[in-house]
N, C-alpha and C positions, 0 to 999 in steps of 0.2 A: 761495516759492510752490511747490506741488507740480504746477502745470500743466506738462505735458511740453514745450510750446513755450517757456515761460519758462525751464525748466531748460536746454533746448537753447541758447537765446540766451545764458544765463549761462555755459555751458561754452564756447561759441564766443568769448565775450569774452576768455577766457584766451588764445586764439590771437592776437587783435589786440593784447592787452596784451603778450604775448611778443615779437611783431614790433616793437612800439613800444620795448620795452626793448632789443632788439637795435639799433635805429636810434639809441637814446640811448647806446649802447656800454656798456650794463649787461649784459654777456655772461653772467655767472653767473646772474643773475636771469632772463634770457631763457631760458636752458636749463631752469631749474627751472619756470618758468611754462609753457613748452611741454610739459614732461614731464607736468605736471598736466593739461593739455589732452588730451594723447594718452591718458593713463590713463582720463580721463573719457569721451572720445569715440571712442577706438579708431583703429586705423591705416587704416580704410576711410572715415573722415570726409573730406569734400571739401577740408578744409584740412590734413589730416594730412601729405600729402607735402611741402607747403611748410613745415609745422612742423618736420619732420625736416631740411629744407634749411637753415632758419634756425638750428637747433641746430648743424648742421655748421659754418655760417659763424661762429657765436658761438665755438665751440670753436677754429676756425682763428684767430680774432682773439686769443683767450687764449694760444694756442700761439705765435703770432707775437710777441706782446707780452712773454711770459715763458716761454721754452721750458724747462720743468722736468719732472720725472717725472710729476707729477700732471696737468699740462696735456698732456703727451705722450699719456698713457693716455686722457684725455678726448677728445682730438683723434681718435685712432685709433678709439675707440668710436663717436663720432658719425659719422665717415665710414662705418664698418661698418653702423651702424643705417640710415643713409640709402641707401647703395647696395644693401643687402640687401632693404629693404622696398620701395624704389621704383626698380628698375633701369631703368625707362623715363621717369623724370622728365626734364623738358626741360633741367635743369642737372646731371644726374648725371655727365656728362663732367668737370665741374670737380672733383668729389670724387675721381674716379679719378686725374685729373692731380695733384691735391695729394697724394694718397697716394703716387704715384710720386715726386714731389719729396721727400716726407718720407724715403722709403727710400733715395733717392739721396744725400741729405745725410748719412744714417746709414751709408753705405757698404754697404748691402744691395742690391746692384745687380740681382740677378736678381728680387728682390721688386719693385724699382722697375719693371723691364721688364714684369712681369706686370700691374702697375697701368696703365702707359702704354699697353699693348696694348688696354685697354678704353676708351680715349678715342675716341669716335666722334660723328658728327653735329655737329661743331663744327670747321670747317676750320682756324681759327687755332690752337686748342688742339691739334689733331691734328698740325700742323706742329711745335709745341713738343714734343709727346710723342714724335714720331718722331725729332727731333733728340736729345732726351735719351736715347732708347733706344740710339742709336748711341754716345753718350758712355758709357752704362752698360756696353754690351757691350765697349767698349775697356778699361774698367777690369777687367772680368772676364778679358779676354785677358791683361792685365798680371799679374793674380793667377795665371793658369794658367802663364804664362812664369816666374813666380817660384816655382813649385812649391807653391802654396797648396793644402793637402789638403782644404780646406773646399769647393772648387769641384768639383762633381761632373759637369763637362763636360770633354771632351777638347779640345785646341786646334783640331782640324779642325772640330769642331762650332761652336765659338765664332766661328771665322772665317767659316763659312757664315752664321751669324746676323748677323754684322756686314755681310756683303754684302747680305743680304736687307733689313736695316734701312736701309742706305744707299739702296737702291732705293726703299723706302717713303718715306724722307725726301724724295728728289728728286721723287717723284710728287706728294706732298702739297704740297710747296713750289711746284711749277709750277702746281698747281691754284689755290693762294692768289694767286699772282702774276697769273693769268689772271682770276680772279673778284673779287679785292680788291686791285688794283694799289697803291692808296694805302697800305693796311695793310701790304702786303709791303715797302714802302719805309721802314717805321718799325722802330725797335729793339723787340725783338731780331731780328725776322724778316730785316732787311737785313744782319745780321751772320752769319747762319747759313751762307749759301752758301760764303763764303770758308773758314769753319771746317770745313764738311763736305768741301770740296775737299781741304783739308790732311789730314783723316782718311782720305779716299779714297786719296790719294797714299801715305800711311803704310801703309794696308792693302795696296795693290797692291805696295808695295816689299817687304812681308813675304811676299807670295805669290811674288815672283820669287826670294826667297833660297833 
């Protein structure tokens, strides 16, 4: 039918089909179907932001199930699409966090920190991001101490960032404990304070040398 309302409903059906395919774990098909929806309806459609989110989640599942060069590239591309087009989406913090995890796993610690710093409006994720930021900066410090020429920061600057990141972690952790005491007692949150304390002792020991 050429009726504009009928066309609209047909195009929106692609969104619901794509979400259904995601829920059925047909991740490649979900991404393709949601691509067709976005091309037909545009990024300003009421379902477009969630379409991008489900594409990101589909790519995440593909990467987690089979981390290879193709799935790596797809994962990064869908995170980029989602965070670029919808920086205020209610779940955008999740994409920033996953990007940080990805770079941390790859040993690209400063890129990881850049992503983790964008995790906001989600207290539990922020605690995880703040803790991972401290870990990442410690890896950068080890690289500086080993004379790695690829690190374009001096030791004093890295140490200062570690100090700031530890402060951020303790602040967000205390807020989580206050506002969500049950969650704060679950893994991994209940494991972080002891680990952060060890890192703080190591950091202060370096400062005293």
